[in-house]
N, CA, C and O atoms as CSV, one atom per row, in Angstrom:
chain,resi,resn,atom,element,x,y,z
A,1,UNK,N,N,17.953,-11.356,7.899
A,1,UNK,CA,C,16.512,-11.152,7.839
A,1,UNK,C,C,15.923,-12.244,6.957
A,1,UNK,O,O,16.383,-12.482,5.840
A,2,UNK,N,N,14.909,-12.892,7.476
A,2,UNK,CA,C,14.277,-13.964,6.717
A,2,UNK,C,C,13.358,-13.386,5.637
A,2,UNK,O,O,13.054,-12.194,5.614
A,3,UNK,N,N,12.942,-14.264,4.767
A,3,UNK,CA,C,12.081,-13.846,3.666
A,3,UNK,C,C,10.725,-13.354,4.162
A,3,UNK,O,O,10.168,-12.409,3.603
A,4,UNK,N,N,10.192,-13.983,5.205
A,4,UNK,CA,C,8.888,-13.539,5.719
A,4,UNK,C,C,8.987,-12.157,6.364
A,4,UNK,O,O,8.057,-11.358,6.258
A,5,UNK,N,N,10.102,-11.870,7.027
A,5,UNK,CA,C,10.279,-10.536,7.597
A,5,UNK,C,C,10.483,-9.490,6.501
A,5,UNK,O,O,9.985,-8.369,6.605
A,6,UNK,N,N,11.215,-9.860,5.455
A,6,UNK,CA,C,11.370,-8.957,4.320
A,6,UNK,C,C,10.016,-8.675,3.686
A,6,UNK,O,O,9.744,-7.547,3.273
A,7,UNK,N,N,9.168,-9.689,3.606
A,7,UNK,CA,C,7.832,-9.525,3.029
A,7,UNK,C,C,7.023,-8.504,3.829
A,7,UNK,O,O,6.342,-7.657,3.250
A,8,UNK,N,N,7.095,-8.582,5.130
A,8,UNK,CA,C,6.364,-7.642,5.989
A,8,UNK,C,C,6.908,-6.230,5.826
A,8,UNK,O,O,6.132,-5.281,5.708
A,9,UNK,N,N,8.233,-6.073,5.816
A,9,UNK,CA,C,8.844,-4.744,5.643
A,9,UNK,C,C,8.475,-4.167,4.287
A,9,UNK,O,O,8.121,-2.992,4.191
A,10,UNK,N,N,8.554,-4.974,3.242
A,10,UNK,CA,C,8.203,-4.508,1.903
A,10,UNK,C,C,6.734,-4.103,1.835
A,10,UNK,O,O,6.394,-3.111,1.190
A,11,UNK,N,N,5.874,-4.851,2.486
A,11,UNK,CA,C,4.444,-4.534,2.505
A,11,UNK,C,C,4.180,-3.212,3.220
A,11,UNK,O,O,3.357,-2.418,2.766
A,12,UNK,N,N,4.864,-2.970,4.322
A,12,UNK,CA,C,4.700,-1.708,5.054
A,12,UNK,C,C,5.139,-0.534,4.181
A,12,UNK,O,O,4.447,0.482,4.116
A,13,UNK,N,N,6.281,-0.669,3.511
A,13,UNK,CA,C,6.740,0.416,2.641
A,13,UNK,C,C,5.805,0.630,1.456
A,13,UNK,O,O,5.598,1.767,1.032
A,14,UNK,N,N,5.244,-0.439,0.921
A,14,UNK,CA,C,4.295,-0.309,-0.185
A,14,UNK,C,C,3.037,0.433,0.264
A,14,UNK,O,O,2.523,1.274,-0.473
A,15,UNK,N,N,2.541,0.135,1.455
A,15,UNK,CA,C,1.360,0.816,1.981
A,15,UNK,C,C,1.664,2.294,2.212
A,15,UNK,O,O,0.857,3.157,1.868
A,16,UNK,N,N,2.829,2.587,2.796
A,16,UNK,CA,C,3.192,3.982,3.050
A,16,UNK,C,C,3.349,4.773,1.755
A,16,UNK,O,O,2.879,5.907,1.665
A,17,UNK,N,N,3.996,4.195,0.763
A,17,UNK,CA,C,4.172,4.894,-0.516
A,17,UNK,C,C,2.842,5.121,-1.219
A,17,UNK,O,O,2.597,6.198,-1.761
A,18,UNK,N,N,1.986,4.112,-1.210
A,18,UNK,CA,C,0.691,4.265,-1.864
A,18,UNK,C,C,-0.187,5.262,-1.124
A,18,UNK,O,O,-0.912,6.031,-1.756
A,19,UNK,N,N,-0.135,5.262,0.204
A,19,UNK,CA,C,-0.914,6.232,0.971
A,19,UNK,C,C,-0.414,7.649,0.718
A,19,UNK,O,O,-1.213,8.579,0.611
A,20,UNK,N,N,0.892,7.819,0.622
A,20,UNK,CA,C,1.447,9.136,0.325
A,20,UNK,C,C,1.040,9.597,-1.073
A,20,UNK,O,O,0.722,10.769,-1.276
A,21,UNK,N,N,1.051,8.679,-2.030
A,21,UNK,CA,C,0.602,9.017,-3.392
A,21,UNK,C,C,-0.863,9.422,-3.393
A,21,UNK,O,O,-1.233,10.394,-4.052
A,22,UNK,N,N,-1.708,8.687,-2.660
A,22,UNK,CA,C,-3.122,9.037,-2.593
A,22,UNK,C,C,-3.324,10.390,-1.929
A,22,UNK,O,O,-4.146,11.187,-2.382
A,23,UNK,N,N,-2.579,10.657,-0.857
A,23,UNK,CA,C,-2.692,11.959,-0.192
A,23,UNK,C,C,-2.273,13.095,-1.119
A,23,UNK,O,O,-2.896,14.157,-1.123
A,24,UNK,N,N,-1.226,12.876,-1.899
A,24,UNK,CA,C,-0.798,13.889,-2.868
A,24,UNK,C,C,-1.908,14.141,-3.888
A,24,UNK,O,O,-2.197,15.289,-4.223
A,25,UNK,N,N,-2.525,13.074,-4.380
A,25,UNK,CA,C,-3.624,13.238,-5.337
A,25,UNK,C,C,-4.823,13.926,-4.695
A,25,UNK,O,O,-5.519,14.704,-5.347
A,26,UNK,N,N,-5.061,13.645,-3.438
A,26,UNK,CA,C,-6.225,14.200,-2.737
A,26,UNK,C,C,-6.054,15.685,-2.431
A,26,UNK,O,O,-6.980,16.469,-2.642
A,27,UNK,N,N,-4.889,16.076,-1.941
A,27,UNK,CA,C,-4.714,17.429,-1.432
A,27,UNK,C,C,-4.006,18.380,-2.382
A,27,UNK,O,O,-3.940,19.579,-2.112
A,28,UNK,N,N,-3.479,17.877,-3.481
A,28,UNK,CA,C,-2.857,18.730,-4.493
A,28,UNK,C,C,-3.376,18.345,-5.879
A,28,UNK,O,O,-2.610,17.874,-6.721
A,29,UNK,N,N,-4.671,18.543,-6.116
A,29,UNK,CA,C,-5.234,18.079,-7.391
A,29,UNK,C,C,-4.713,18.844,-8.608
A,29,UNK,O,O,-4.673,18.294,-9.709
A,30,UNK,N,N,-4.316,20.100,-8.423
A,30,UNK,CA,C,-3.805,20.857,-9.573
A,30,UNK,C,C,-2.479,20.278,-10.051
A,30,UNK,O,O,-2.269,20.095,-11.250
A,31,UNK,N,N,-1.583,19.989,-9.102
A,31,UNK,CA,C,-0.296,19.418,-9.472
A,31,UNK,C,C,-0.462,18.011,-10.055
A,31,UNK,O,O,0.254,17.627,-10.979
A,32,UNK,N,N,-1.408,17.254,-9.509
A,32,UNK,CA,C,-1.666,15.917,-10.029
A,32,UNK,C,C,-2.215,15.981,-11.446
A,32,UNK,O,O,-1.863,15.153,-12.286
A,33,UNK,N,N,-3.070,16.950,-11.716
A,33,UNK,CA,C,-3.607,17.110,-13.072
A,33,UNK,C,C,-2.511,17.526,-14.039
A,33,UNK,O,O,-2.480,17.068,-15.181
A,34,UNK,N,N,-1.613,18.390,-13.588
A,34,UNK,CA,C,-0.495,18.795,-14.449
A,34,UNK,C,C,0.439,17.628,-14.746
A,34,UNK,O,O,1.030,17.565,-15.824
A,35,UNK,N,N,0.573,16.710,-13.803
A,35,UNK,CA,C,1.422,15.542,-14.001
A,35,UNK,C,C,0.699,14.434,-14.760
A,35,UNK,O,O,1.323,13.448,-15.150
A,36,UNK,N,N,-0.591,14.579,-14.973
A,36,UNK,CA,C,-1.372,13.579,-15.695
A,36,UNK,C,C,-1.795,12.399,-14.832
A,36,UNK,O,O,-2.094,11.327,-15.358
A,37,UNK,N,N,-1.823,12.580,-13.525
A,37,UNK,CA,C,-2.140,11.480,-12.621
A,37,UNK,C,C,-3.461,11.668,-11.888
A,37,UNK,O,O,-3.752,10.921,-10.954
A,38,UNK,N,N,-4.254,12.632,-12.283
A,38,UNK,CA,C,-5.477,12.938,-11.545
A,38,UNK,C,C,-6.481,11.788,-11.582
A,38,UNK,O,O,-7.254,11.623,-10.638
A,39,UNK,N,N,-6.486,11.007,-12.630
A,39,UNK,CA,C,-7.435,9.906,-12.744
A,39,UNK,C,C,-7.086,8.692,-11.907
A,39,UNK,O,O,-7.865,7.741,-11.848
A,40,UNK,N,N,-5.938,8.703,-11.265
A,40,UNK,CA,C,-5.495,7.550,-10.490
A,40,UNK,C,C,-5.900,7.601,-9.024
A,40,UNK,O,O,-5.561,6.700,-8.256
A,41,UNK,N,N,-6.621,8.643,-8.630
A,41,UNK,CA,C,-6.950,8.827,-7.214
A,41,UNK,C,C,-7.757,7.659,-6.658
A,41,UNK,O,O,-7.431,7.146,-5.588
A,42,UNK,N,N,-8.788,7.235,-7.352
A,42,UNK,CA,C,-9.620,6.140,-6.864
A,42,UNK,C,C,-8.848,4.827,-6.820
A,42,UNK,O,O,-9.002,4.043,-5.884
A,43,UNK,N,N,-8.017,4.589,-7.835
A,43,UNK,CA,C,-7.225,3.360,-7.867
A,43,UNK,C,C,-6.198,3.325,-6.748
A,43,UNK,O,O,-5.964,2.273,-6.154
A,44,UNK,N,N,-5.587,4.456,-6.458
A,44,UNK,CA,C,-4.597,4.519,-5.377
A,44,UNK,C,C,-5.261,4.242,-4.025
A,44,UNK,O,O,-4.695,3.546,-3.182
A,45,UNK,N,N,-6.445,4.783,-3.825
A,45,UNK,CA,C,-7.158,4.536,-2.578
A,45,UNK,C,C,-7.572,3.080,-2.429
A,45,UNK,O,O,-7.442,2.500,-1.351
A,46,UNK,N,N,-8.069,2.492,-3.507
A,46,UNK,CA,C,-8.459,1.086,-3.465
A,46,UNK,C,C,-7.250,0.177,-3.250
A,46,UNK,O,O,-7.339,-0.809,-2.519
A,47,UNK,N,N,-6.133,0.500,-3.878
A,47,UNK,CA,C,-4.929,-0.293,-3.703
A,47,UNK,C,C,-4.425,-0.217,-2.270
A,47,UNK,O,O,-3.955,-1.214,-1.722
A,48,UNK,N,N,-4.519,0.950,-1.668
A,48,UNK,CA,C,-4.085,1.104,-0.283
A,48,UNK,C,C,-4.949,0.252,0.649
A,48,UNK,O,O,-4.427,-0.403,1.551
A,49,UNK,N,N,-6.241,0.258,0.439
A,49,UNK,CA,C,-7.145,-0.562,1.246
A,49,UNK,C,C,-6.863,-2.049,1.009
A,49,UNK,O,O,-6.844,-2.836,1.956
A,50,UNK,N,N,-6.646,-2.429,-0.242
A,50,UNK,CA,C,-6.361,-3.834,-0.556
A,50,UNK,C,C,-5.047,-4.277,0.089
A,50,UNK,O,O,-4.967,-5.391,0.607
A,51,UNK,N,N,-4.032,-3.439,0.068
A,51,UNK,CA,C,-2.766,-3.780,0.706
A,51,UNK,C,C,-2.921,-3.908,2.217
A,51,UNK,O,O,-2.315,-4.787,2.831
A,52,UNK,N,N,-3.719,-3.048,2.813
A,52,UNK,CA,C,-3.974,-3.153,4.254
A,52,UNK,C,C,-4.695,-4.453,4.602
A,52,UNK,O,O,-4.344,-5.121,5.575
A,53,UNK,N,N,-5.690,-4.806,3.815
A,53,UNK,CA,C,-6.432,-6.049,4.055
A,53,UNK,C,C,-5.505,-7.251,3.892
A,53,UNK,O,O,-5.534,-8.175,4.705
A,54,UNK,N,N,-4.688,-7.238,2.847
A,54,UNK,CA,C,-3.738,-8.326,2.635
A,54,UNK,C,C,-2.727,-8.400,3.777
A,54,UNK,O,O,-2.378,-9.496,4.218
A,55,UNK,N,N,-2.255,-7.262,4.257
A,55,UNK,CA,C,-1.298,-7.246,5.354
A,55,UNK,C,C,-1.881,-7.831,6.627
A,55,UNK,O,O,-1.212,-8.597,7.320
A,56,UNK,N,N,-3.105,-7.484,6.939
A,56,UNK,CA,C,-3.759,-8.043,8.130
A,56,UNK,C,C,-3.970,-9.535,7.950
A,56,UNK,O,O,-3.725,-10.306,8.878
A,57,UNK,N,N,-4.418,-9.958,6.780
A,57,UNK,CA,C,-4.616,-11.373,6.512
A,57,UNK,C,C,-3.300,-12.134,6.645
A,57,UNK,O,O,-3.258,-13.213,7.235
A,58,UNK,N,N,-2.241,-11.576,6.099
A,58,UNK,CA,C,-0.941,-12.235,6.153
A,58,UNK,C,C,-0.461,-12.378,7.595
A,58,UNK,O,O,0.028,-13.440,7.982
A,59,UNK,N,N,-0.595,-11.335,8.377
A,59,UNK,CA,C,-0.122,-11.394,9.755
A,59,UNK,C,C,-0.962,-12.323,10.626
A,59,UNK,O,O,-0.425,-13.025,11.482
A,60,UNK,N,N,-2.274,-12.333,10.412
A,60,UNK,CA,C,-3.160,-13.113,11.272
A,60,UNK,C,C,-3.224,-14.573,10.827
A,60,UNK,O,O,-3.069,-15.478,11.646
A,61,UNK,N,N,-3.445,-14.800,9.567
A,61,UNK,CA,C,-3.716,-16.154,9.095
A,61,UNK,C,C,-2.463,-16.857,8.567
A,61,UNK,O,O,-2.152,-17.971,8.989
A,62,UNK,N,N,-1.763,-16.226,7.669
A,62,UNK,CA,C,-0.679,-16.880,6.957
A,62,UNK,C,C,0.557,-17.072,7.833
A,62,UNK,O,O,1.208,-18.112,7.738
A,63,UNK,N,N,0.899,-16.111,8.675
A,63,UNK,CA,C,2.109,-16.210,9.478
A,63,UNK,C,C,2.046,-17.369,10.481
A,63,UNK,O,O,3.083,-17.890,10.889
A,64,UNK,N,N,0.867,-17.762,10.866
A,64,UNK,CA,C,0.740,-18.859,11.825
A,64,UNK,C,C,1.042,-20.213,11.189
A,64,UNK,O,O,1.421,-21.154,11.886
A,65,UNK,N,N,0.877,-20.317,9.868
A,65,UNK,CA,C,1.092,-21.593,9.203
A,65,UNK,C,C,2.501,-21.711,8.626
A,65,UNK,O,O,2.890,-22.792,8.184
A,66,UNK,N,N,3.270,-20.628,8.621
A,66,UNK,CA,C,4.613,-20.667,8.056
A,66,UNK,C,C,5.596,-21.215,9.105
A,66,UNK,O,O,5.566,-20.822,10.271
A,67,UNK,N,N,6.434,-22.100,8.672
A,67,UNK,CA,C,7.430,-22.680,9.552
A,67,UNK,C,C,8.525,-21.646,9.805
A,67,UNK,O,O,8.945,-20.946,8.883
A,68,UNK,N,N,8.982,-21.551,11.036
A,68,UNK,CA,C,10.000,-20.576,11.411
A,68,UNK,C,C,11.315,-20.911,10.858
A,68,UNK,O,O,12.283,-20.185,11.083
């Protein structure tokens, strides 16, 4: 597996983990408050959107300029 393919796989897993964390904060606020993570809900959502935007940019723009 090349480095660019590893980058894509790692990015997909990062998006999935962050989305799962945001969903946990969204739908289980009592448990999140008990864990001390309730204040991270907005940051988790913004990070998920930023990772998605970066992933689309990487696939559309950056992958075309990388040598195979």
